[in-house]
N, C-alpha and C positions, 0 to 999 in steps of 0.2 A: 275311563278311572285306570290308574297305574296298576298292576299288579305286581302281586311280589315275588313270582317266579322270577319276572323279568332283574337280571342282576346288577343294571343301570338304576332301576329301582331302588335296590336293597343298598346300594352304595349310595342314593341319592337321601337317603330316609336315612341313614346315619349319620350321613353331612347334617345335615338338617335337622338333626336331635340336638348332638352337639351343639351346633352353633346357636338355636333357640333355648340354648340352658337348658339340656333336659325334656323339655317339653313333649311330650310325647303327640298329642293336637297340635300343636304350630309345627309341629314335622313333618306329619304329613300334609295339611294343609298345604305347606311351601312345596312339595312334591306333586301336586293334584288333584289328591283325595276331595274328598266333597266334602264344606263341616258336619252335615248331617250323620257322613260316616266316621267320622275323625271319634266324633265325639261317643260311642257304638264297642261296650267292651269287643267286639270283631272285631274292634281296630287295634283295640289295646293290645287284643293276642297276636297281633302282628309283630310284636317286641320280645312276646316272646321264640320265636323259630329263632332254630341257631342258626342257620342262612344271616340274618342282621345281628343277632348278638356278635358274632365272630367278627361284621364289616363296621360294631358300632366300637370294639376294641381294638382291631386292627387300624383306626382311624382315629382314635385316642389317643395312639400310640405311638402313631404319626404325628401330631402334634406335638408330643409329650417328648418327640426326640429331638422333632426340625426348632424347637422353641428349649431347648436342654432345662423343661421342667421336671424334675422330680417331685412324684407324689410318692410320701410315705403310706407305707401301709397300716391297717387296723394296729398290727401289735407294736407296730414302730411305734404309732401313736400314746399306743398304752403306754410301752415302755418309757417315752418323752413323759407323760404324763404323772408316770410312777415317780421319776427321778425326779421332776422338778417339786413333790410332794415330801419327799425326803431331805433336796440339796436348796431349796432355795430359801435367800435370807429376809425375804419378806411373806408375812406372813398373810397377804392377800396375793399374792403368786399362789401360796403354798393351797389355798383352802379352793382359788380358780381350776388350778389346775385339779383339784381333787374334785370336782363340780364336773367337768372334761372327760374326765377317770368316769365315774357314775354312771353318765349320762351314756357311753361310748356302752357301757354295760348293761343299759337300762335298767339303773336301779331307782328310777323316779316315772313317776305317770303323770303329765301332761293331761289336764285336765282345761276342754276352753269352750267354752257353754256360750249358745247367742240363739238366736230369737228370729225368723224372718217372718216379719210382720204382714207380709203381703199373703202372705199362702198359713199364716195363724200358726204353725209350729214351732218349736223350742229343739232346737240340736246340743247335743254335748257329746262330743268328741272324743275319746282318750286318743290318747298317741301312749 
């Protein structure tokens, strides 16, 4: 099994994490961790390691720089939505900007209800 103390493993996890759409489990599987280990809380704690956090950010920054991608900060997005609310000609655009701004500030609570018929349990998830 790979070890997080190996810098090559850290780099591989960071690259796979970004390549797999920020899926932690898929990234760990891609670099050789077992399926059973990749699903554990202990495996998820690997993503709290400063070396891995820094490497993910470094790889992300490299991708952004190489592709000329500019990712706006949270504050910049909120400013944009605020400006849209004030200046858009279309009420639909104003309403959508208001909704996105509210979501970014956690003004809404999404409740998702589901039932697992196999296990006979009901699940309620609040975002």
